C-alpha positions in Angstrom: 3.3 48.3 61.4 5.0 51.6 61.2 6.1 51.8 57.4 6.3 49.0 54.9 8.6 46.4 56.3 8.8 47.9 59.7 7.3 46.4 62.8 7.4 47.2 66.5 7.9 43.5 67.2 11.2 42.5 68.4 11.8 45.9 70.3 14.9 47.6 70.3 16.3 48.6 66.9 19.8 48.7 68.2 19.6 45.0 68.6 18.8 44.0 65.4 20.5 41.1 63.6 23.9 42.2 62.3 24.6 39.4 59.5 23.6 36.0 58.4 26.2 33.9 60.6 25.4 30.5 59.1 23.1 28.5 57.0 22.4 25.0 58.6 22.1 22.5 55.8 20.7 18.8 56.7 22.6 16.1 54.9 22.5 12.3 55.1 26.4 11.8 54.9 29.0 14.5 55.1 31.5 12.1 53.2 29.1 12.1 50.3 28.4 15.9 50.1 31.7 17.5 51.1 33.5 16.6 47.8 30.9 19.0 46.2 31.6 21.9 48.4 35.6 21.4 48.4 35.9 20.4 44.8 33.3 21.8 42.6 32.8 24.9 44.7 36.5 25.1 45.8 35.6 26.0 49.6 37.4 24.6 52.5 36.2 22.6 55.5 37.4 24.6 58.5 36.4 21.9 61.3 34.4 18.9 61.6 32.6 18.7 65.0 31.3 15.4 66.8 28.3 16.1 69.0 26.9 13.0 70.2 24.8 14.8 72.9 22.9 16.4 70.1 23.4 13.4 67.6 25.2 15.4 65.2 28.3 15.6 63.1 29.0 19.1 61.7 31.2 20.4 59.1 31.7 24.2 59.2 32.5 25.4 55.6 33.4 29.1 55.6 31.8 31.1 52.7 32.7 34.9 52.7 31.4 36.4 55.9 29.1 33.3 56.7 29.5 29.5 57.2 27.8 26.7 55.6 26.9 24.3 58.5 26.5 20.8 57.1 24.6 18.7 59.5 24.8 14.9 59.4 22.6 12.8 62.0 24.6 10.3 64.1 21.2 8.4 64.3 17.8 8.5 62.8 16.3 9.4 66.4 18.2 12.7 66.3 16.5 16.0 65.3 18.3 16.1 61.9 17.6 12.5 61.3 14.0 13.3 61.9 14.1 16.4 59.6 15.9 14.2 56.8 12.9 11.6 57.3 10.2 14.1 56.7 11.7 16.8 54.6 14.8 15.2 52.8 18.1 17.0 52.6 18.3 20.6 52.3 18.1 24.0 54.4 17.3 23.2 58.0 17.7 26.8 59.3 19.3 30.2 58.8 21.4 31.7 61.6 21.3 35.5 62.4 24.0 37.0 64.7 22.6 39.5 67.3 24.7 41.6 69.8 22.6 40.6 72.9 20.6 37.3 72.7 19.0 37.5 76.0 17.4 40.9 75.2 16.6 40.0 71.7 14.6 36.9 73.1 12.9 39.0 75.8 11.8 41.6 73.3 10.7 38.7 70.9 8.7 37.0 73.7 7.0 40.4 74.7 6.0 40.9 71.2 4.3 37.4 71.0 7.0 35.7 68.7 6.8 31.9 69.0 10.2 30.7 70.3 11.3 27.3 70.4 13.1 28.2 73.8 12.8 31.4 75.8 16.2 30.9 77.2 19.6 30.7 75.2 21.7 27.6 75.3 25.1 26.9 74.1 25.5 25.9 70.3 27.7 24.0 68.1 30.1 27.1 67.7 30.3 27.5 71.6 28.1 30.5 71.7 24.6 31.2 73.1 21.8 30.4 70.4 18.2 30.1 70.4 15.4 29.4 67.7 12.5 31.2 66.5 9.8 29.1 65.7 8.8 28.9 61.9 5.0 29.6 62.6 6.3 33.3 63.5 8.8 33.7 60.4 6.8 32.5 57.4 7.9 29.1 57.7 11.6 29.2 58.2 13.6 28.0 61.3 15.5 31.0 62.5 18.3 30.5 65.0 19.8 33.6 66.8 23.5 33.6 67.7 25.5 35.9 70.0 29.3 35.6 69.3 31.2 36.2 72.6 
């Protein structure tokens, strides 16, 4: 470590995360929770995506510069269904935006960071995404996103 809070891991300081793009929240039912976000908090739903290939129904709820990504499983055999069975509803992941996801993944892999996948894939928002395993982040699943 260079100074307190600085690390060589992750490489290029020019390719640091630029913002929290969204917070992924696992819910059992969008219909049950959306009234809280739209009514009590006064937020609006930007869109609801059906992603049967991922076993998800996702509501995108903008909040300032970020989005609350409310994720409902389409079945118990989906990743979110399994997450809910093990941990219950709550924060599933935090997504950080980066300028160059491929370079960031290379840097993290070279630094020995545990990645869920070493290659980006297209995520719910239609942009390249990849996940960093919680064992490297202090227990939080982090998603990297490159907006294009």
